[in-house]
C-alpha positions as CSV (number, residue, x, y, z in Angstrom):
1,M,146.3,113.8,135.9
2,H,144.1,113.1,138.9
3,P,140.9,111.0,138.4
4,N,138.4,113.7,139.3
5,E,140.4,116.6,137.7
6,S,138.8,118.3,134.7
7,F,140.5,118.6,131.4
8,D,140.8,122.4,131.8
9,E,142.6,122.1,135.1
10,A,145.0,119.5,133.7
11,Y,145.7,121.6,130.7
12,R,146.3,124.7,132.8
13,K,148.8,122.7,135.0
14,F,150.5,121.3,131.8
15,K,150.9,124.9,130.4
16,K,152.3,126.2,133.6
17,Q,154.8,123.3,133.7
18,V,155.8,123.9,130.1
19,D,156.3,127.6,130.8
20,R,158.4,126.9,133.9
21,N,160.7,124.6,131.9
22,L,161.1,127.1,129.0
23,V,160.1,124.5,126.4
24,V,158.3,126.9,124.1
25,T,161.2,129.4,124.3
26,E,163.7,126.7,123.4
27,V,161.6,125.4,120.5
28,R,161.2,128.9,119.1
29,A,164.9,129.5,119.4
30,R,165.7,126.3,117.5
31,R,163.0,126.6,114.9
32,F,165.2,128.2,112.2
33,F,168.8,127.8,111.3
34,E,170.9,130.5,112.9
35,P,174.2,131.4,111.2
36,Q,177.4,131.6,113.4
37,T,177.5,135.3,112.9
38,E,174.1,135.8,114.4
39,I,175.0,133.6,117.4
40,R,178.2,135.6,118.0
41,K,176.2,138.9,117.6
42,K,173.7,137.7,120.3
43,Q,176.5,136.6,122.6
44,K,178.2,140.0,122.2
45,I,174.9,141.8,123.0
46,S,174.3,139.6,126.1
47,A,177.9,140.1,127.3
48,R,177.5,143.9,127.0
49,K,174.2,143.8,128.9
50,K,175.7,141.7,131.6
51,M,178.7,144.0,131.9
52,L,176.4,147.1,132.1
53,K,174.3,145.4,134.8
54,R,177.4,144.7,136.9
55,L,178.6,148.2,136.4
56,Y,175.2,149.6,137.5
57,M,175.1,147.4,140.5
58,L,178.7,148.3,141.5
59,R,177.9,152.1,141.2
60,R,174.7,151.6,143.2
61,Y,176.7,149.8,145.9
62,E,179.4,152.4,146.0
63,S,176.9,155.3,146.3
64,K,175.6,153.7,149.5
65,L,179.1,153.7,151.1
C-alpha cells in the first residue's frame, strides 16, 4: 500500500490480486469434503470436455484445408 493511496484503492487492488491468483475459487473448492467418487466424476467430465474441444478444433482446422 502506498502512503497516499486511499483504502478503497488498496482494497480494489487486493481484490484484483486475489481474483488473479484464484484464491477464492480454491477456498470454495476445498470448503467441504469431497468423496473420491465425486473427484473421479469431475475428472471424467473435464476429460470429456477436453476431448470434445480438441475434436472441435481438429474439425475446424480440417475444414479450412
